[in-house]
C-alpha positions as CSV (number, residue, x, y, z in Angstrom):
1,M,-24.4,25.4,-41.7
2,T,-21.9,27.6,-39.7
3,N,-18.7,29.0,-41.1
4,N,-16.6,26.6,-39.0
5,T,-18.6,23.6,-40.4
6,V,-18.1,24.8,-44.0
7,R,-14.4,25.4,-43.3
8,S,-14.0,21.9,-41.8
9,W,-15.7,20.2,-44.7
10,F,-13.6,22.2,-47.1
11,V,-10.4,21.1,-45.3
12,E,-11.5,17.5,-45.2
13,F,-12.4,17.3,-48.9
14,A,-9.1,19.1,-49.7
15,Y,-7.2,16.3,-47.9
16,I,-9.3,13.7,-49.6
17,L,-8.2,15.2,-52.9
18,V,-4.5,14.9,-51.8
19,G,-5.1,11.3,-50.9
20,V,-6.7,10.6,-54.3
21,L,-3.7,12.2,-56.0
22,L,-1.2,10.1,-54.2
23,A,-3.2,6.9,-54.8
24,S,-3.4,7.8,-58.5
25,I,0.4,8.2,-58.7
26,G,0.8,4.9,-57.0
27,L,-1.4,3.2,-59.5
28,E,-0.5,5.1,-62.8
29,S,3.2,5.5,-62.3
30,F,4.0,2.1,-60.7
31,L,1.4,-0.6,-60.4
32,L,-0.8,-0.4,-63.5
33,P,1.9,0.0,-66.2
34,N,3.7,-3.0,-64.9
35,G,0.7,-5.3,-64.4
36,F,0.8,-5.3,-60.6
37,L,-2.4,-5.6,-58.6
38,D,-3.5,-3.9,-55.4
39,G,-5.7,-5.6,-52.8
40,G,-9.5,-5.1,-52.4
41,V,-11.9,-3.7,-55.0
42,T,-9.1,-1.8,-56.7
43,G,-7.3,-5.1,-57.2
44,I,-10.4,-6.7,-58.7
45,A,-10.8,-3.7,-61.1
46,I,-7.2,-4.2,-62.2
47,L,-7.7,-7.9,-62.6
48,C,-10.7,-7.3,-64.8
49,K,-8.6,-5.0,-67.0
50,Y,-6.1,-7.8,-67.7
51,I,-8.7,-10.5,-68.2
52,F,-11.5,-8.7,-70.0
53,G,-9.9,-5.4,-71.1
54,F,-12.1,-3.2,-69.0
55,R,-10.8,0.2,-68.0
56,V,-10.0,0.5,-64.3
57,S,-11.7,4.0,-64.3
58,I,-15.0,2.3,-65.3
59,S,-14.8,-0.9,-63.4
60,L,-13.7,0.6,-60.1
61,P,-16.8,2.7,-59.4
62,L,-19.1,0.0,-60.8
63,L,-17.5,-2.7,-58.5
64,S,-17.7,-0.3,-55.6
65,I,-21.5,0.2,-55.9
66,P,-22.5,-2.9,-53.8
67,F,-20.0,-1.9,-51.1
68,L,-21.3,1.6,-51.0
69,I,-24.8,0.3,-50.6
70,L,-23.6,-1.9,-47.8
71,A,-21.8,1.2,-46.3
72,Y,-25.1,3.1,-46.4
73,F,-26.5,0.6,-43.9
74,T,-23.3,0.1,-41.9
75,L,-21.5,3.5,-41.7
76,S,-22.7,7.0,-41.0
77,K,-24.0,8.9,-44.0
78,R,-21.2,11.4,-43.7
79,I,-18.6,8.7,-44.4
80,V,-20.7,7.3,-47.3
81,Y,-21.0,10.7,-49.0
82,K,-17.3,11.3,-48.7
83,S,-16.5,7.8,-49.9
84,V,-18.6,8.3,-53.0
85,F,-16.7,11.5,-53.7
86,S,-13.3,9.9,-53.2
87,I,-14.0,6.8,-55.4
88,A,-15.5,9.0,-58.1
89,T,-12.6,11.4,-58.0
90,L,-10.1,8.5,-58.2
91,A,-11.9,7.1,-61.2
92,V,-11.7,10.5,-63.0
93,A,-8.0,10.8,-62.1
94,L,-7.3,7.3,-63.5
95,E,-9.2,8.2,-66.7
96,F,-7.8,11.6,-67.4
97,G,-4.6,11.8,-65.4
98,H,-1.3,11.2,-67.1
99,F,1.6,10.2,-64.8
100,E,5.0,9.2,-66.1
101,V,6.2,5.6,-65.4
102,V,9.0,6.0,-62.9
103,T,10.8,2.7,-63.0
104,E,10.6,-0.8,-64.4
105,D,12.4,-2.5,-61.5
106,K,9.8,-4.9,-60.1
107,L,11.0,-4.5,-56.5
108,L,10.9,-0.7,-56.6
109,I,7.5,-0.9,-58.2
110,S,6.1,-3.0,-55.4
111,I,7.6,-0.8,-52.7
112,F,7.0,2.7,-54.0
113,G,3.7,1.9,-55.6
114,G,2.6,0.6,-52.2
115,I,4.0,3.7,-50.4
116,F,2.1,6.1,-52.7
117,L,-1.1,4.1,-52.6
118,G,-1.0,3.4,-48.9
119,S,-0.4,7.1,-48.2
120,G,-3.4,8.1,-50.3
121,I,-5.6,5.5,-48.6
122,G,-4.4,6.5,-45.2
123,I,-5.0,10.3,-45.7
124,T,-8.4,9.6,-47.2
125,I,-9.5,7.4,-44.2
126,R,-8.1,10.0,-41.7
127,N,-10.6,12.5,-43.2
128,G,-13.6,10.2,-43.0
129,A,-13.8,8.4,-46.3
130,V,-12.7,5.1,-47.9
131,L,-11.1,4.4,-51.3
132,D,-11.8,0.6,-51.2
133,G,-14.9,-1.3,-50.5
134,S,-13.1,-4.2,-48.7
135,E,-12.8,-2.0,-45.6
136,V,-16.6,-1.6,-45.6
137,L,-17.0,-5.4,-45.9
138,G,-14.7,-5.7,-42.9
139,I,-16.7,-3.3,-40.8
140,F,-19.9,-5.1,-41.7
141,A,-18.4,-8.5,-40.7
142,N,-17.0,-7.1,-37.5
143,D,-20.4,-5.6,-36.5
144,R,-22.4,-8.7,-37.4
145,F,-20.1,-11.6,-36.7
146,G,-17.3,-10.1,-34.5
147,I,-14.6,-10.9,-37.0
148,T,-11.8,-8.3,-37.0
149,I,-11.6,-6.0,-40.0
150,G,-8.0,-7.0,-40.6
151,K,-8.9,-10.7,-40.9
152,V,-11.7,-9.9,-43.4
153,V,-9.5,-7.8,-45.6
154,L,-6.7,-10.4,-45.4
155,G,-9.1,-13.2,-46.4
156,F,-10.5,-11.1,-49.2
157,N,-7.0,-10.5,-50.6
158,V,-5.8,-14.1,-50.2
159,I,-8.6,-15.1,-52.6
160,L,-7.8,-12.3,-55.0
161,F,-4.1,-13.0,-55.2
162,S,-4.7,-16.8,-55.5
163,I,-6.9,-16.1,-58.5
164,T,-4.2,-13.8,-59.9
165,A,-1.6,-16.6,-59.6
166,L,-3.9,-19.0,-61.4
167,L,-5.0,-16.7,-64.2
168,I,-2.0,-14.4,-64.8
169,S,1.2,-15.6,-63.2
170,V,2.7,-16.6,-59.8
171,E,5.4,-14.0,-60.1
172,I,2.8,-11.2,-60.6
173,A,0.8,-12.5,-57.7
174,M,3.9,-12.5,-55.5
175,Y,4.9,-9.0,-56.4
176,S,1.3,-7.8,-56.0
177,T,1.2,-9.4,-52.6
178,L,4.4,-7.4,-51.7
179,A,2.8,-4.2,-53.0
180,Y,-0.3,-4.9,-50.9
181,L,1.7,-5.5,-47.7
182,V,3.6,-2.3,-48.2
183,T,0.3,-0.5,-48.9
184,A,-1.3,-1.9,-45.7
185,Q,1.7,-1.0,-43.6
186,V,1.8,2.5,-44.8
187,T,-1.9,2.9,-44.4
188,D,-1.7,1.6,-40.9
189,T,1.2,3.9,-40.1
190,I,-0.8,7.0,-41.2
191,I,-4.1,6.2,-39.5
192,R,-3.0,3.6,-37.0
193,G,-5.9,1.3,-37.9
194,F,-9.3,2.1,-39.3
195,E,-11.1,1.1,-36.1
196,D,-8.5,2.6,-33.8
197,F,-9.8,4.5,-30.8
198,I,-8.4,7.3,-28.8
199,G,-9.0,8.0,-25.1
200,V,-9.4,11.7,-24.1
201,T,-9.6,13.3,-20.7
202,I,-10.8,16.9,-20.7
203,V,-10.7,19.4,-17.7
204,S,-12.5,22.6,-18.4
205,E,-14.5,25.3,-16.7
206,K,-17.1,24.8,-19.4
207,S,-17.4,21.0,-19.0
208,E,-21.2,21.0,-19.3
209,E,-21.2,22.8,-22.6
210,I,-18.4,20.5,-23.9
211,Q,-20.4,17.4,-22.8
212,A,-23.4,18.6,-24.8
213,E,-21.4,19.3,-27.9
214,I,-19.6,16.0,-27.8
215,L,-22.9,14.2,-27.5
216,K,-24.5,16.3,-30.3
217,T,-21.6,16.4,-32.7
218,L,-19.7,13.1,-32.2
219,G,-22.4,10.9,-30.7
220,A,-19.8,9.5,-28.3
221,G,-20.4,8.3,-24.8
222,M,-18.7,9.8,-21.8
223,T,-17.8,9.1,-18.2
224,I,-18.1,12.2,-16.0
225,Y,-16.4,12.4,-12.6
226,K,-15.6,15.1,-10.1
227,G,-12.1,16.4,-9.6
228,R,-10.2,19.3,-8.2
229,G,-7.8,21.1,-10.5
230,G,-5.2,23.9,-10.3
231,Y,-2.6,22.2,-8.1
232,G,0.6,24.1,-8.9
233,E,1.6,27.8,-8.6
234,R,-2.0,28.9,-8.2
235,G,-2.9,26.2,-5.7
236,A,-6.1,24.2,-5.6
237,T,-9.2,25.6,-7.3
238,E,-12.8,24.7,-7.1
239,E,-14.2,21.3,-8.0
240,R,-14.8,20.6,-11.7
241,L,-16.5,18.0,-13.7
242,I,-13.8,16.0,-15.7
243,I,-14.8,14.4,-19.0
244,H,-13.4,11.0,-20.0
245,T,-14.4,9.9,-23.5
246,I,-13.2,7.5,-26.2
247,I,-13.7,8.3,-29.9
248,N,-12.6,7.0,-33.2
249,R,-9.3,8.5,-34.5
250,I,-11.1,9.7,-37.6
251,D,-13.0,12.3,-35.4
252,M,-10.0,13.6,-33.4
253,R,-9.8,16.7,-35.6
254,R,-13.5,17.5,-35.1
255,L,-13.1,17.1,-31.3
256,Y,-10.2,19.6,-31.2
257,R,-12.2,22.1,-33.3
258,L,-15.1,21.7,-30.9
259,L,-12.9,22.3,-27.9
260,A,-11.3,25.3,-29.6
261,I,-14.7,26.9,-29.9
262,Q,-16.1,26.0,-26.4
263,D,-12.9,26.5,-24.3
264,P,-9.5,27.2,-25.9
265,N,-7.9,26.9,-22.5
266,A,-9.2,23.4,-21.7
267,F,-6.7,20.9,-20.4
268,I,-6.6,17.8,-22.7
269,V,-4.9,14.5,-22.3
270,E,-4.9,12.1,-25.3
271,F,-3.9,8.5,-25.0
272,D,-4.0,5.3,-27.1
273,V,-6.7,2.7,-26.4
274,H,-5.8,-0.9,-27.3
275,S,-9.1,-2.6,-26.6
276,V,-12.7,-1.4,-26.3
277,Q,-15.7,-3.5,-25.4
278,G,-19.3,-2.6,-24.7
279,G,-20.8,0.8,-24.3
280,V,-21.7,3.3,-27.0
281,L,-18.4,2.7,-28.9
282,R,-19.3,-0.9,-29.7
283,R,-21.6,0.5,-32.4
284,Y,-19.8,3.7,-33.1
285,L,-19.4,3.3,-36.8
286,T,-22.9,1.9,-37.6
287,K,-25.4,4.1,-39.2
288,G,-27.4,6.2,-36.8
289,K,-26.5,4.3,-33.7
290,S,-23.8,6.7,-32.7
291,K,-26.5,9.3,-32.2
292,K,-28.7,7.3,-29.9
293,A,-26.8,8.1,-26.7
294,S,-28.7,10.1,-24.3
295,P,-27.6,12.3,-21.3
296,A,-28.9,9.5,-19.0
297,K,-26.4,7.0,-20.6
298,L,-23.2,8.9,-20.7
299,G,-21.0,6.3,-19.1
300,H,-19.0,3.8,-21.0
């Protein structure tokens, strides 16, 4: 393992710890003391606390086990390992962390609890991990049945909040729904969607080396075409191979680290991608399949 790899893992795990800290504040200082739920597996753990008296720090990792097993067969191992770390760390923080209750105003609890929790979830996802198993379920349903992740998570939480309204109170369910909506919006603002893709065009004198590293490190497909660069003060230069690739937003930092090593002077254009169908990216998040691309199948 190279020094750059060790450094990148260290930075990613440090960010995951920041995300866990923010999520812990959202839960301990706002939602839990006031009986509000979050969505997903965390919400089920909180519901179990109020119905059966189970501690969230215990029920959260236990309830996450089936989803982590599903993730092992759905996501890359790298994401699974980081997710195990993030969920375990969150459980420890909820068990031993002590955060002061900030307010008893129900509206402020829903809003700021959602902001802290959404920020934590968003930062964690941006660094290649998940804090809640419902996203894993969404990815699985999307891969197998074509149902969008957003619809799966929404359906999951509609059932959860309906049960909350029946067993606890309609008011708690309504405020919990508001907290979830704030959490979802903040999470989306930070990561712009868990399955969001970014298009990248790269012009470099070392395009062949960069192609090999993208294929090896990210497992992403590429479209390669010829172009002529250097129009400007220096005039036209020789022909170059231009790389066009689309990757998941989670891996943008890794791509830039890769480019910094191979060619710090590479010309890079990044743009949002609103819809992707077919090609290597269709199975980008599934276990092992992102590594099956071969140099003979670089096109999207």
